[in-house]
ZALOKE-646026 format. One record per atom (N, C-alpha, C, CB): residue in one letter; x, y, z. Coordinates in pm, whole numbers, padded with zeros to 5 digits, always signed. Glycine has a CB too. Example, Ala and Ser with C-alpha at 12.3 -4.5 7.8 and 13.67 -1.06 7.14 Angstrom:
BEGIN
a+01319-00569+00780 a+01230-00450+00780 a+01320-00330+00780 a+01131-00447+00905 s+01285-00225+00708 s+01367-00106+00714 s+01290+00003+00787 s+01408-00060+00572 
This chain:
BEGIN
m+03301+16387+11427 m+03399+16341+11445 m+03511+16340+11378 m+03376+16266+11463 e+03609+16325+11385 e+03736+16358+11328 e+03778+16252+11247 e+03835+16388+11425 t+03803+16292+11132 t+03846+16133+11010 t+04015+16136+10992 t+03759+16157+10793 k+04058+16015+11040 k+04200+16037+10985 k+04242+16064+10837 k+04269+15926+11019 e+04319+16114+10810 e+04356+16075+10675 e+04437+16040+10639 e+04353+16128+10607 k+04416+15919+10561 k+04532+15817+10519 k+04645+15862+10423 k+04469+15698+10450 k+04745+15784+10475 k+04863+15867+10418 k+04891+15757+10265 k+05026+15877+10558 k+04934+15852+10202 k+04956+15790+10058 k+05099+15686+10048 k+04974+15930+09941 p+05068+15578+09966 p+05221+15527+10001 p+05351+15594+09892 p+05220+15337+09983 v+05426+15585+09951 v+05543+15679+09875 v+05646+15567+09802 v+05643+15790+10002 a+05619+15615+09675 a+05664+15544+09555 a+05872+15501+09579 a+05618+15678+09399 k+05867+15405+09583 k+06029+15372+09606 k+06079+15416+09416 k+06064+15144+09672 a+06214+15439+09439 a+06293+15504+09328 a+06327+15344+09287 a+06439+15632+09374 p+06339+15306+09118 p+06386+15162+09070 p+06512+15141+09136 p+06406+15144+08907 a+06515+15027+09175 a+06659+14978+09164 a+06771+15026+09075 a+06650+14856+09133 t+06882+15049+09151 t+07025+15059+09041 t+07006+14945+09025 t+07191+15101+09082 p+07058+14913+08861 p+07089+14773+08823 p+07255+14790+08842 p+07028+14725+08652 e+07275+14652+08932 e+07444+14641+08981 e+07512+14598+08892 e+07485+14550+09094 v+07597+14707+08844 v+07695+14686+08761 v+07808+14596+08776 v+07734+14786+08743 k+07882+14459+08671 k+07923+14392+08677 k+08106+14489+08711 k+07865+14304+08567 k+08154+14456+08803 k+08299+14482+08789 k+08386+14408+08725 k+08349+14490+08891 d+08472+14421+08642 d+08547+14360+08534 d+08684+14361+08608 d+08542+14443+08383 t+08678+14189+08692 t+08818+14172+08775 t+08888+14137+08668 t+08833+14061+08903 w+08941+14196+08550 w+09054+14138+08451 w+09204+14220+08533 w+09018+14200+08246 e+09269+14156+08544 e+09375+14210+08609 e+09482+14276+08454 e+09451+14068+08723 y+09503+14355+08433 y+09541+14478+08316 y+09745+14447+08381 y+09428+14717+08367 k+09788+14360+08297 k+09920+14383+08283 k+09994+14279+08189 k+09976+14385+08415 d+10095+14302+08163 d+10205+14192+08060 d+10170+14119+08120 d+10368+14187+08038 r+10217+13975+08020 r+10136+13831+08055 r+10268+13781+07958 r+09927+13795+07994 t+10320+13621+07995 t+10398+13547+07937 t+10334+13455+07889 t+10487+13511+07999 y+10339+13374+07796 y+10313+13247+07797 y+10415+13130+07745 y+10202+13245+07732 f+10419+13037+07749 f+10494+12926+07713 f+10488+12776+07692 f+10558+12933+07772 l+10558+12756+07610 l+10535+12598+07507 l+10519+12503+07687 l+10753+12526+07353 k+10442+12430+07675 k+10493+12278+07765 k+10583+12202+07702 k+10378+12169+07794 g+10641+12110+07826 g+10729+12011+07774 g+10900+12081+07782 g+10669+11972+07607 s+10958+12000+07690 s+11103+12068+07746 s+11146+12093+07560 s+11244+11921+07874 k+11064+12068+07477 k+11146+12149+07351 k+11092+12329+07336 k+11095+12051+07178 e+11211+12373+07239 e+11162+12520+07271 e+11206+12576+07090 e+11275+12618+07441 p+11116+12478+07001 p+11124+12574+06862 p+11171+12713+06847 p+10998+12591+06812 l+11230+12697+06703 l+11263+12850+06688 l+11109+12943+06700 l+11346+12875+06519 t+10993+12881+06566 t+10889+12942+06627 t+10801+12825+06628 t+10835+13071+06559 f+10649+12861+06635 f+10564+12753+06695 f+10414+12847+06681 f+10620+12699+06877 k+10360+12795+06577 k+10239+12854+06557 k+10122+12790+06636 k+10215+12853+06418 i+10034+12886+06692 i+09870+12760+06731 i+09756+12855+06637 i+09792+12752+06978 p+09657+12783+06662 p+09542+12846+06564 p+09482+12993+06638 p+09398+12720+06545 s+09459+13088+06563 s+09412+13177+06579 s+09277+13185+06584 s+09456+13235+06517 r+09212+13108+06492 r+09045+13104+06441 r+08999+12977+06420 r+09013+13176+06301 h+08861+12945+06444 h+08795+12837+06392 h+08800+12798+06276 h+08695+12843+06407 t+08852+12689+06240 t+08851+12618+06094 t+08823+12482+06161 t+09009+12628+05985 p+08767+12362+06050 p+08718+12261+06049 p+08867+12187+06091 p+08635+12233+05918 r+08978+12205+06057 r+09092+12089+06082 r+09152+12119+06228 r+09227+12096+05957 h+09097+12246+06282 h+09127+12281+06422 h+09041+12388+06442 h+09274+12316+06455 p+08913+12330+06555 p+08832+12368+06570 p+08824+12460+06735 p+08760+12262+06530 m+08790+12579+06702 m+08816+12671+06818 m+08699+12695+06863 m+08885+12796+06793 f+08611+12669+06958 f+08542+12673+07036 f+08521+12726+07187 f+08534+12595+07019 w+08439+12759+07226 w+08411+12780+07393 w+08270+12788+07420 w+08475+12920+07458 f+08212+12650+07508 f+08120+12666+07625 f+08076+12763+07670 f+08154+12629+07716 d+07993+12880+07627 d+07948+13005+07749 d+07811+12958+07844 d+07894+13174+07656 p+07861+12915+07966 p+07734+12880+08030 p+07630+12915+08056 p+07736+12861+08099 v+07647+13078+08037 v+07530+13153+08047 v+07449+13139+07912 v+07567+13299+08081 k+07498+13166+07766 k+07416+13145+07688 k+07341+13018+07636 k+07462+13193+07619 g+07439+12888+07679 g+07445+12747+07687 g+07469+12727+07571 g+07340+12674+07735 y+07529+12794+07488 y+07579+12712+07362 y+07769+12702+07322 y+07493+12798+07225 n+07814+12645+07254 n+07949+12684+07186 n+07968+12791+07125 n+07986+12609+07100 r+08111+12884+07157 r+08098+13011+07104 r+08206+12961+06978 r+08140+13151+07217 e+08241+13026+06897 e+08345+13048+06788 e+08429+13145+06795 e+08295+13066+06674 l+08598+13093+06801 l+08661+13227+06840 l+08749+13258+06758 l+08720+13235+06964 r+08782+13353+06743 r+08854+13422+06596 r+08924+13551+06647 r+08726+13472+06459 y+09105+13560+06665 y+09184+13643+06745 y+09152+13725+06604 y+09352+13596+06812 a+09123+13894+06636 a+09118+13989+06495 a+09169+14138+06576 a+08921+14002+06402 t+09285+14182+06521 t+09341+14266+06589 t+09249+14437+06632 t+09469+14271+06502 n+09146+14429+06534 n+09056+14526+06543 n+08941+14514+06598 n+09035+14564+06449 q+08920+14409+06679 q+08805+14358+06730 q+08819+14384+06889 q+08788+14204+06686 r+08729+14434+06963 r+08722+14456+07054 r+08691+14278+07188 r+08622+14577+07023 s+08607+14196+07037 s+08610+14047+07151 s+08664+13921+07055 s+08414+13993+07224 v+08684+13865+07122 v+08728+13722+07071 v+08643+13640+07006 v+08770+13644+07168 f+08473+13668+07041 f+08366+13597+06984 f+08368+13618+06876 f+08252+13612+07022 v+08307+13556+06742 v+08292+13593+06591 v+08149+13663+06607 v+08295+13449+06472 d+08059+13599+06685 d+07923+13637+06696 d+07910+13790+06783 d+07843+13508+06772 e+08052+13859+06818 e+08039+13989+06880 e+08129+14062+06799 e+08069+13997+07033 q+08214+14023+06720 q+08262+14116+06609 q+08169+14189+06484 q+08360+14034+06542 q+08229+14281+06412 q+08149+14356+06350 q+08247+14411+06237 q+08079+14457+06444 g+08183+14367+06147 g+08263+14449+05983 g+08366+14409+05956 g+08304+14604+05974 p+08495+14423+05878 p+08603+14342+05835 p+08667+14326+05942 p+08684+14387+05733 v+08766+14215+05918 v+08836+14167+06042 v+08993+14160+06012 v+08778+14018+06087 t+09058+14195+06091 t+09176+14195+06048 t+09253+14084+06150 t+09230+14345+06045 l+09316+13948+06067 l+09385+13820+06158 l+09483+13821+06180 l+09388+13703+06125 e+09556+13799+06257 e+09704+13767+06296 e+09707+13624+06373 e+09768+13891+06400 h+09831+13571+06321 h+09878+13483+06400 h+09960+13466+06530 h+09920+13439+06337 i+09931+13352+06606 i+09968+13392+06753 i+10090+13260+06739 i+09814+13378+06902 v+10201+13333+06743 v+10314+13291+06730 v+10430+13245+06830 v+10344+13367+06672 f+10466+13159+06903 f+10583+13140+07023 f+10722+13145+06964 f+10571+12987+07104 e+10826+13227+07015 e+10963+13208+06961 e+10996+13178+07041 e+11041+13288+06908 d+11118+13052+07023 d+11198+13026+07130 d+11140+12927+07233 d+11227+13148+07189 g+10975+12907+07235 g+10931+12856+07327 g+10803+12928+07406 g+11038+12837+07393 t+10840+13084+07379 t+10750+13158+07468 t+10700+13277+07393 t+10821+13200+07601 l+10522+13314+07428 l+10549+13391+07365 l+10459+13506+07447 l+10533+13352+07226 y+10492+13665+07449 y+10482+13780+07571 y+10407+13881+07468 y+10657+13850+07650 v+10288+13888+07559 v+10196+13969+07492 v+10175+14101+07618 v+10046+13868+07445 p+10154+14168+07536 p+10197+14322+07634 p+10009+14352+07680 p+10299+14513+07489 k+10027+14432+07795 k+09897+14398+07848 k+09764+14536+07765 k+09921+14408+08053 e+09813+14613+07675 e+09759+14647+07610 e+09698+14565+07473 e+09819+14731+07609 k+09732+14446+07443 k+09660+14325+07416 k+09531+14275+07503 k+09759+14225+07424 v+09489+14304+07518 v+09390+14253+07610 v+09301+14141+07548 v+09302+14369+07658 q+09228+14164+07424 q+09180+14063+07409 q+09267+13892+07350 q+09086+14123+07332 l+09385+13952+07291 l+09505+13833+07252 l+09525+13774+07366 l+09653+13882+07196 q+09544+13850+07542 q+09550+13742+07673 q+09387+13693+07668 q+09601+13831+07855 k+09320+13739+07707 k+09194+13676+07707 k+09161+13525+07658 k+09123+13757+07636 l+09225+13549+07515 l+09205+13441+07435 l+09293+13334+07480 l+09224+13474+07299 l+09413+13370+07485 l+09505+13311+07560 l+09484+13222+07701 l+09580+13410+07581 s+09447+13324+07764 s+09436+13291+07970 s+09345+13200+07975 s+09372+13430+08096 i+09203+13254+07896 i+09080+13187+07918 i+09000+13063+07812 i+08996+13301+07929 y+09027+13145+07687 y+08915+13050+07610 y+09019+12965+07556 y+08804+13125+07481 h+09136+12972+07463 h+09198+12932+07412 h+09217+12750+07407 h+09275+13011+07446 p+09121+12640+07321 p+09160+12519+07360 p+09288+12459+07388 p+09119+12460+07289 a+09413+12503+07344 a+09546+12446+07358 a+09576+12493+07481 a+09651+12481+07253 k+09526+12609+07546 k+09578+12636+07719 k+09561+12495+07762 k+09468+12757+07835 g+09697+12452+07858 g+09674+12331+07949 g+09726+12206+07903 g+09534+12310+07972 k+09719+12197+07724 k+09766+12115+07661 k+09859+12150+07572 k+09686+12059+07619 v+09902+12247+07527 v+10008+12273+07451 v+10101+12394+07479 v+09960+12280+07332 y+10034+12488+07593 y+10141+12591+07655 y+10037+12617+07764 y+10203+12740+07551 n+10142+12708+07853 n+10058+12713+07967 n+10113+12856+08014 n+10074+12579+08078 e+10006+12966+08107 e+10031+13080+08121 e+10149+13132+08266 e+09889+13128+08121 f+10273+13149+08203 f+10345+13215+08345 f+10257+13280+08417 f+10460+13321+08325 d+10309+13202+08544 d+10258+13234+08673 d+10306+13247+08808 d+10187+13169+08686 k+10377+13368+08812 k+10469+13385+08949 k+10421+13356+09107 k+10508+13532+08951 k+10304+13287+09111 k+10232+13244+09233 k+10269+13151+09227 k+10104+13248+09257 a+10200+13039+09143 a+10212+12923+09087 a+10352+12858+09096 a+10170+12938+08960 v+10457+12942+09056 v+10615+12885+09049 v+10654+12902+09179 v+10727+12965+08946 a+10631+12969+09260 a+10675+13017+09379 a+10624+12906+09449 a+10631+13156+09423 v+10477+12902+09460 v+10465+12743+09525 v+10511+12599+09467 v+10323+12717+09541 d+10490+12611+09377 d+10604+12505+09344 d+10743+12489+09351 d+10602+12486+09247 e+10823+12615+09399 e+10960+12598+09391 e+10945+12597+09558 e+11061+12721+09299 l+10824+12636+09651 l+10850+12638+09798 l+10858+12451+09822 l+10700+12736+09896 d+10703+12362+09766 d+10703+12246+09805 d+10853+12138+09773 d+10575+12204+09742 m+10914+12208+09625 m+11083+12141+09608 m+11150+12161+09743 m+11194+12232+09479 i+11149+12299+09807 i+11232+12335+09870 i+11222+12240+10050 i+11212+12496+09851 e+11050+12186+10050 e+11046+12137+10154 e+11037+12017+10113 e+10963+12181+10235 f+11034+11958+10049 f+11058+11814+09975 f+11262+11813+10005 f+10986+11825+09746 e+11296+11910+09980 e+11425+11912+09968 e+11512+11869+10119 e+11452+12055+09913 i+11432+11961+10219 i+11475+11989+10342 i+11418+11814+10423 i+11392+12159+10402 k+11274+11757+10362 k+11296+11645+10453 k+11338+11518+10404 k+11187+11622+10521 a+11409+11548+10266 a+11464+11463+10200 a+11626+11435+10258 a+11447+11511+10060 l+11654+11555+10286 l+11832+11555+10278 l+11807+11543+10499 l+11947+11790+10167 n+11665+11533+10551 n+11653+11496+10689 n+11702+11323+10718 n+11487+11527+10728 a+11625+11282+10604 a+11575+11145+10620 a+11745+11072+10564 a+11404+11107+10501 a+11838+11160+10486 a+11898+11114+10406 a+12017+11083+10546 a+11920+11209+10265 s+12042+11178+10601 s+12105+11193+10722 s+12145+11095+10837 s+12039+11269+10769 v+12010+11073+10836 v+12004+10947+10980 v+11969+10814+10922 v+11864+10979+11115 m+11978+10817+10762 m+11968+10670+10734 m+12095+10563+10753 m+11928+10664+10594 d+12034+10445+10752 d+12138+10359+10793 d+12218+10286+10642 d+12060+10239+10901 i+12314+10233+10681 i+12390+10188+10550 i+12316+10137+10445 i+12484+10089+10574 e+12234+10020+10544 e+12217+09897+10428 e+12078+09972+10335 e+12165+09701+10520 q+12041+10060+10407 q+11864+10136+10312 q+11956+10219+10222 q+11708+10276+10433 a+12030+10263+10254 a+12121+10428+10180 a+12147+10326+10025 a+12350+10506+10300 e+12215+10179+10067 e+12277+10106+09956 e+12175+10076+09884 e+12357+09988+09987 a+12069+10024+09939 a+11907+09960+09882 a+11884+10080+09750 a+11737+09976+10044 i+11901+10220+09797 i+11790+10337+09721 i+11910+10363+09601 i+11733+10521+09841 l+12025+10382+09627 l+12131+10398+09536 l+12133+10278+09459 l+12261+10425+09600 r+12144+10172+09482 r+12138+10055+09397 r+12027+10073+09292 r+12113+09927+09482 v+11937+10142+09301 v+11814+10121+09242 v+11865+10199+09100 v+11672+10185+09335 e+11925+10350+09155 e+11984+10453+09039 e+12128+10370+08982 e+12030+10635+09118 n+12191+10348+09036 n+12320+10336+09010 n+12360+10153+08974 n+12398+10408+09150 g+12309+10067+09003 g+12300+09951+08971 g+12385+09889+09071 g+12329+09930+08839 s+12529+09768+09020 s+12597+09709+09091 s+12690+09783+09112 s+12625+09605+09059 a+12724+09924+09097 a+12853+10006+09103 a+12854+10025+09264 a+12847+10164+09006 v+12756+10008+09339 v+12717+10078+09499 v+12793+09934+09536 v+12505+10115+09568 s+12840+09825+09495 s+12844+09775+09557 s+13016+09734+09625 s+12758+09708+09508 g+13116+09878+09552 g+13219+09886+09615 g+13238+10003+09657 g+13309+09845+09559 l+13127+10028+09693 l+13162+10150+09760 l+13186+10169+09940 l+13049+10237+09713 s+13254+10225+09963 s+13257+10241+10117 s+13127+10303+10194 s+13375+10334+10148 s+13120+10280+10323 s+13038+10349+10387 s+13016+10528+10344 s+13088+10320+10522 k+13137+10561+10366 k+13133+10729+10408 k+13082+10772+10228 k+13345+10818+10480 e+13087+10683+10144 e+13100+10705+09997 e+12907+10711+10013 e+13204+10549+09879 l+12873+10567+10028 l+12725+10590+10074 l+12660+10679+10074 l+12700+10571+10167 k+12738+10750+10211 k+12688+10830+10304 k+12663+10981+10208 k+12800+10837+10443 r+12778+10970+10113 r+12783+11105+10052 r+12677+11116+09937 r+12931+11135+09995 d+12665+10999+09870 d+12594+10955+09702 d+12451+10969+09813 d+12646+10735+09588 i+12419+10938+09907 i+12279+10979+09949 i+12239+11089+09945 i+12248+10955+10056 l+12288+11121+10045 l+12282+11304+10026 l+12265+11330+09924 l+12393+11396+10054 i+12358+11346+09819 i+12331+11408+09690 i+12234+11380+09595 i+12424+11401+09628 f+12208+11255+09602 f+12065+11170+09524 f+11948+11257+09612 f+12050+10950+09563 a+11945+11244+09769 a+11804+11334+09821 a+11826+11500+09749 a+11800+11349+10038 k+11916+11532+09769 k+11907+11650+09710 k+11865+11724+09588 k+11982+11669+09718 r+11921+11642+09478 r+11901+11590+09329 r+11785+11564+09294 r+11964+11477+09295 n+11693+11471+09391 n+11545+11404+09357 n+11526+11375+09490 n+11528+11263+09248 p+11425+11502+09568 p+11400+11458+09664 p+11297+11380+09684 p+11402+11531+09723 k+11192+11438+09604 k+11078+11315+09546 k+11090+11162+09557 k+11066+11324+09397 l+11158+11138+09437 l+11188+11029+09426 l+11277+10923+09551 l+11243+11052+09315 f+11378+11019+09592 f+11429+10952+09702 f+11321+10910+09796 f+11527+11033+09770 l+11254+11025+09860 l+11117+10959+09964 l+11046+10823+09925 l+10981+11069+09964 d+10999+10878+09814 d+10937+10731+09724 d+10992+10618+09744 d+10948+10730+09573 l+11124+10606+09678 l+11212+10477+09748 l+11229+10442+09869 l+11328+10478+09729 a+11274+10561+09956 a+11275+10546+10151 a+11135+10509+10175 a+11309+10716+10262 e+11017+10496+10132 e+10924+10440+10203 e+10903+10301+10141 e+10804+10526+10208 d+10981+10239+10006 d+10914+10167+09931 d+11046+10003+10018 d+10913+10239+09723 e+10912+09912+10094 e+11011+09822+10196 e+11078+09735+10078 e+10917+09710+10332 n+11009+09665+09952 n+11040+09629+09881 n+11209+09662+09815 n+10939+09649+09836 v+11237+09787+09812 v+11368+09818+09761 v+11487+09797+09865 v+11366+09963+09714 v+11479+09777+09977 v+11573+09717+10084 v+11577+09563+10074 v+11525+09758+10234 l+11433+09512+10066 l+11403+09358+10032 l+11533+09331+09922 l+11223+09330+09950 r+11483+09347+09819 r+11540+09383+09648 r+11681+09368+09685 r+11503+09563+09565 n+11707+09434+09750 n+11887+09478+09768 n+11961+09387+09868 n+11914+09650+09840 f+11884+09354+09916 f+11895+09218+10048 f+11950+09065+09984 f+11702+09178+10124 a+11838+09059+09854 a+11857+08949+09803 a+11965+08968+09692 a+11732+08897+09762 i+12005+09061+09616 i+12129+09110+09532 i+12281+09091+09596 i+12109+09268+09507 n+12211+09153+09705 n+12372+09088+09836 n+12407+08983+09877 n+12380+09118+09974 a+12264+08872+09875 a+12261+08763+09908 a+12338+08632+09787 a+12116+08759+09941 t+12247+08712+09663 t+12351+08651+09559 t+12459+08677+09547 t+12331+08661+09451 e+12560+08800+09540 e+12648+08827+09480 e+12766+08804+09613 e+12621+08964+09405 s+12707+08706+09718 s+12807+08696+09841 s+12792+08510+09766 s+12733+08758+10061 g+12726+08495+09702 g+12703+08321+09666 g+12600+08266+09779 g+12873+08216+09680 i+12585+08308+09852 i+12470+08254+09976 i+12315+08184+09874 i+12406+08442+10105 i+12291+08251+09777 i+12209+08176+09707 i+12210+08211+09531 i+12072+08199+09778 k+12175+08135+09451 k+12212+08144+09349 k+12047+08156+09279 k+12318+08028+09319 l+12128+08273+09109 l+12004+08278+09059 l+12019+08194+08909 l+11956+08439+09050 s+11976+08116+08820 s+12030+08060+08755 s+12026+08091+08594 s+11998+07960+08797 q+12072+08048+08518 q+12118+08187+08399 q+12015+08263+08323 q+12210+08133+08268 d+11873+08133+08313 d+11774+08239+08260 d+11681+08276+08370 d+11689+08187+08135 q+11727+08310+08482 q+11700+08419+08579 q+11552+08384+08599 q+11730+08580+08523 r+11507+08227+08609 r+11440+08189+08655 r+11398+08116+08830 r+11444+08149+08566 t+11505+08067+08830 t+11482+08024+08971 t+11623+08004+09038 t+11393+07885+08977 f+11579+08029+09215 f+11680+08111+09301 f+11694+07945+09373 f+11613+08282+09416 t+11841+07930+09394 t+11865+07819+09477 t+11945+07849+09554 t+11901+07711+09426 w+11988+07761+09666 w+12075+07736+09761 w+12223+07739+09709 w+12039+07611+09819 g+12295+07829+09763 g+12457+07815+09688 g+12503+07741+09721 g+12558+07898+09694 t+12483+07669+09853 t+12608+07555+09923 t+12569+07413+09858 t+12601+07536+10128 n+12429+07361+09861 n+12376+07242+09796 n+12267+07247+09679 n+12322+07166+09898 g+12258+07350+09616 g+12156+07369+09500 g+12003+07349+09532 g+12191+07269+09386 r+11985+07332+09625 r+11825+07338+09661 r+11773+07451+09596 r+11788+07351+09820 k+11625+07395+09567 k+11577+07538+09541 k+11507+07583+09625 k+11511+07561+09435 l+11513+07675+09593 l+11411+07776+09705 l+11242+07830+09640 l+11518+07952+09737 m+11282+07876+09498 m+11171+07963+09446 m+11158+07962+09294 m+11192+08108+09491 t+11047+07955+09271 t+11083+07994+09101 t+10989+08103+09068 t+11053+07857+08979 v+11081+08187+08990 v+11037+08344+08938 v+10942+08347+08865 v+11128+08420+08861 p+10840+08397+08859 p+10696+08407+08796 p+10750+08510+08665 p+10556+08487+08920 f+10657+08462+08551 f+10731+08468+08413 f+10707+08629+08378 f+10658+08351+08282 d+10761+08649+08294 d+10825+08821+08293 d+10795+08910+08433 d+10736+08923+08153 e+10866+08880+08524 e+10859+08921+08662 e+11041+08953+08678 e+10778+08781+08776 n+11065+09099+08767 n+11228+09072+08797 n+11234+08994+08917 n+11323+09214+08822 p+11352+08925+08841 p+11380+08805+08970 p+11443+08838+09132 p+11500+08696+08906 y+11469+08979+09120 y+11497+09029+09273 y+11395+09101+09384 y+11601+09128+09259 s+11294+09153+09241 s+11140+09211+09276 s+11029+09092+09277 s+11089+09330+09151 a+11080+08973+09234 a+11007+08857+09277 a+11026+08781+09435 a+11044+08760+09171 m+11203+08797+09448 m+11238+08751+09585 m+11223+08808+09649 m+11329+08720+09621 a+11199+08932+09645 a+11185+09047+09776 a+11017+09016+09815 a+11219+09255+09714 a+10946+08994+09693 a+10809+08968+09763 a+10799+08812+09868 a+10689+08958+09623 w+10877+08733+09791 w+10875+08571+09846 w+10899+08596+10021 w+11033+08456+09760 f+11015+08712+10007 f+11072+08707+10170 f+10952+08723+10264 f+11187+08839+10210 q+10880+08806+10186 q+10739+08860+10287 q+10652+08741+10317 q+10626+08981+10202 t+10661+08623+10269 t+10563+08500+10270 t+10656+08432+10418 t+10563+08382+10085 d+10506+08330+10438 d+10572+08261+10551 d+10690+08163+10529 d+10472+08189+10618 e+10725+08098+10436 e+10825+08083+10379 e+10983+08100+10347 e+10787+08097+10340 g+10904+08230+10310 g+11046+08344+10272 g+11057+08406+10428 g+11003+08508+10122 l+10989+08449+10478 l+11082+08444+10575 l+11169+08425+10655 l+11078+08446+10595 e+11143+08278+10675 e+11268+08127+10729 e+11349+08182+10664 e+11255+07938+10683 v+11353+08178+10530 v+11505+08221+10484 v+11557+08310+10470 v+11542+08197+10400 y+11517+08411+10410 y+11549+08564+10499 y+11616+08570+10615 y+11431+08634+10545 k+11544+08503+10728 k+11686+08529+10873 k+11762+08428+10883 k+11639+08542+11046 s+11756+08310+10752 s+11886+08249+10768 s+12025+08330+10674 s+11858+08087+10717 i+11941+08377+10591 i+12071+08441+10506 i+12090+08562+10573 i+12051+08472+10337 d+11998+08623+10662 d+12026+08767+10709 d+12195+08735+10800 d+11866+08833+10834 k+12174+08589+10906 k+12255+08553+11008 k+12411+08524+10925 k+12183+08416+11091 k+12401+08477+10782 k+12489+08462+10717 k+12567+08569+10641 k+12449+08385+10658 l+12532+08672+10654 l+12565+08817+10559 l+12636+08857+10651 l+12445+08934+10507 k+12549+08873+10832 k+12634+08917+10892 k+12803+08867+10975 k+12552+08950+10949 
């Protein structure tokens, strides 16, 4: 009887270790100081000191690693640097710092590891700037559309927040022009004010006071009827009187007064 010859298992070739691809993009980069200040020169720490700690927590190794920028080293981590080091200052001039693509370690320090990133400075990002600009354009279109169909009373209320009592002497065409200018210059603030019903009610209270229908006491604590001096409401301590009146108009008692004033203003 024939016996089948057992096949010997074929040894598998050892798996090739996966090589992680370096995703760092080699390009020139620019960094800028946050805020409106642009000093002639501004220096940020380039190495760890007791006064200016410079650590980065490594989630793989599980501990903080000390940082140091040295022009003759391939790494910004002190535990990977060898031999003598050549230190260099990190200086912003006129609020900006240009770093060419050849200075990879300085770029990585500034873009990834430096503790001052996002607090003292940011990296210039064309995509992020484009997104911000697109958002602003969309805000502007929305604001201009809202301003173009806005009634005069609401336009006056919004402009009064910015310009105070100066809006009282403006014609309807001037109000229309100014509200469009305001919407274009500061679309986000305009939209916030347009959605705030208290802005209109506050302006209503101011108009009623300027017309003499109601009166505000000299200490700005009490509103009364202009005709008979009967008390309407007391302004809570440390609160804007017209904001308080706007809130009061939304109560049951205040709503009746609002209706009465509205008839007299028309």
